[in-house]
C-alpha positions as CSV (number, residue, x, y, z in Angstrom):
1,M,0.0,0.0,0.0
2,E,1.4,3.4,-1.0
3,V,1.8,5.7,2.0
4,F,3.5,8.7,0.4
5,R,4.1,10.1,-3.1
6,S,5.9,13.2,-4.3
7,R,7.3,14.2,-7.6
8,R,10.7,12.5,-6.8
9,L,9.7,9.3,-4.9
10,S,7.1,7.1,-3.4
11,V,7.0,5.0,-0.2
12,E,5.1,1.8,0.2
13,E,4.3,-0.6,3.0
14,K,4.2,-4.2,1.9
15,Q,4.2,-7.7,3.1
16,V,7.0,-9.8,1.8
17,S,7.4,-13.5,1.8
18,L,11.0,-14.3,2.7
19,P,13.0,-17.2,1.1
20,D,12.5,-19.2,4.3
21,G,8.7,-18.9,4.2
22,R,8.3,-16.2,6.9
23,V,6.1,-13.2,6.0
24,R,7.2,-9.8,7.3
25,D,6.0,-6.2,6.9
26,Y,8.5,-3.8,5.2
27,V,8.7,-0.2,4.0
28,V,10.2,0.3,0.6
29,V,11.3,3.6,-0.9
30,H,11.0,4.0,-4.7
31,P,13.0,7.0,-5.8
32,G,13.2,6.0,-9.5
33,P,16.2,5.3,-11.6
34,A,19.1,7.8,-11.8
35,V,22.4,8.3,-13.5
36,A,25.9,9.6,-12.4
37,M,28.8,10.6,-14.6
38,L,32.5,11.2,-14.0
39,P,33.5,13.8,-16.5
40,V,37.2,13.3,-17.4
41,I,39.5,15.7,-19.2
42,G,43.0,14.1,-19.6
43,D,44.3,13.4,-16.1
44,D,41.6,15.7,-14.5
45,C,38.0,15.3,-13.6
46,L,35.1,17.7,-13.0
47,L,33.4,17.3,-9.7
48,I,30.5,19.4,-8.4
49,R,30.4,20.9,-4.9
50,Q,26.7,20.8,-4.1
51,Y,24.7,21.8,-1.0
52,R,22.6,18.9,0.3
53,Y,19.7,20.0,2.5
54,A,19.1,16.5,4.0
55,I,22.5,16.7,5.7
56,D,22.9,20.5,5.8
57,R,26.3,20.7,4.2
58,Y,28.2,20.7,0.9
59,L,29.4,17.5,-0.7
60,Y,31.8,16.8,-3.5
61,E,30.0,14.7,-6.0
62,V,30.0,13.6,-9.6
63,P,27.2,15.1,-11.7
64,A,24.0,13.0,-11.4
65,G,20.3,13.2,-11.8
66,T,17.0,11.4,-12.0
67,M,15.7,9.9,-15.2
68,E,12.5,11.5,-16.5
69,P,9.7,9.2,-17.8
70,G,10.6,7.8,-21.2
71,E,14.3,8.7,-21.0
72,T,17.1,6.2,-21.4
73,P,20.1,6.3,-19.0
74,V,22.2,7.8,-21.8
75,E,19.7,10.5,-22.6
76,T,19.5,11.5,-18.9
77,A,23.3,11.5,-18.6
78,H,23.7,13.8,-21.6
79,R,21.0,16.2,-20.1
80,E,22.4,16.2,-16.6
81,M,26.0,16.7,-17.8
82,I,24.9,20.0,-19.4
83,E,22.6,21.0,-16.5
84,E,25.2,20.5,-13.8
85,T,28.5,21.2,-15.4
86,G,27.9,23.3,-18.5
87,F,29.7,20.7,-20.6
88,A,28.3,18.2,-23.2
89,A,29.9,14.8,-23.3
90,G,31.0,13.7,-26.8
91,R,31.3,10.1,-25.4
92,L,29.7,8.3,-22.5
93,A,31.1,4.9,-21.5
94,A,28.8,2.7,-19.4
95,M,30.5,1.8,-16.1
96,G,27.7,-0.4,-14.6
97,T,24.8,0.1,-12.3
98,I,24.7,0.3,-8.5
99,L,22.0,-0.3,-5.9
100,T,22.4,2.6,-3.4
101,T,20.6,1.3,-0.3
102,P,18.9,-2.1,-1.0
103,G,18.0,-2.6,2.7
104,F,15.0,-0.2,2.2
105,S,15.1,1.2,-1.4
106,D,15.1,-0.1,-4.9
107,E,17.1,2.9,-6.2
108,Q,19.5,2.1,-9.1
109,I,22.1,4.5,-10.4
110,H,23.5,3.9,-13.9
111,L,27.2,5.0,-14.0
112,F,29.1,6.6,-16.9
113,K,32.5,8.0,-17.7
114,A,32.1,11.1,-19.7
115,T,34.8,12.2,-22.1
116,D,35.3,14.5,-25.2
117,L,33.8,17.4,-23.3
118,V,32.8,20.6,-25.0
119,P,31.2,23.7,-23.4
120,S,27.4,23.8,-24.0
121,S,25.3,26.9,-24.7
122,L,22.4,25.1,-23.2
123,Y,23.9,25.3,-19.6
124,Q,21.2,26.3,-17.1
125,Q,21.3,25.0,-13.5
126,D,18.1,23.9,-11.9
127,E,16.8,26.7,-9.7
128,D,16.6,24.5,-6.6
129,E,20.3,23.5,-6.8
130,V,23.4,25.2,-5.4
131,I,26.3,23.9,-7.4
132,E,29.9,24.9,-8.0
133,V,32.0,23.0,-10.7
134,E,35.6,22.2,-9.8
135,R,38.3,20.7,-12.0
136,L,40.7,18.5,-10.1
137,P,43.4,16.0,-11.0
138,L,42.0,12.5,-10.7
139,I,44.8,11.6,-8.3
140,R,43.7,14.5,-6.0
141,A,40.1,13.4,-6.2
142,W,41.1,9.9,-5.1
143,A,43.2,11.4,-2.2
144,M,40.0,13.2,-1.2
145,V,38.2,9.9,-1.0
146,M,41.0,8.4,1.1
147,D,41.1,11.4,3.5
148,G,37.3,11.4,4.0
149,T,36.6,14.7,2.1
150,I,34.6,12.8,-0.5
151,T,32.0,10.5,1.1
152,D,29.3,10.3,-1.6
153,A,29.0,6.6,-2.6
154,K,28.3,7.1,-6.3
155,T,31.3,9.4,-6.6
156,I,33.6,6.9,-4.8
157,C,32.4,4.1,-7.1
158,L,33.2,6.1,-10.3
159,L,36.5,7.4,-9.0
160,A,37.6,3.9,-8.0
161,Q,36.8,2.6,-11.5
162,C,38.5,5.5,-13.3
163,R,41.6,5.9,-11.1
164,G,43.7,3.8,-13.4
């Protein structure tokens, strides 16, 4: 039974039959599918520093966003790259899909490495976002993971795959 719905997600309470035959009540959060991209320019990457109201602080992250109905992951990645960084990706390489919090959510994030970047005249940040774009050497970004500066899971996954 659905207990909450917003533009971004829904929450449902449901009974689940476990593999051992027991039946339990659970709450499942359905945020919808999303994408995340690591923009790479030579030995550097573009990260965004974004204010996240749920934790009341800024985080370093890769650009990311929610898929709109009817969009493919690649279409969403192209759109979000421009919206969040001001660059269009000439090439997107699929890097897999992650489940963010399978203990209570079915959220999937499709991961991409974005290369062949060119500035886009379509750049316009969403009005509800506070984002700064930073260009960093990939080696510095990985050091920020290791020292605890970067804690965002999707960002760590992509940096780990692309650190060479």
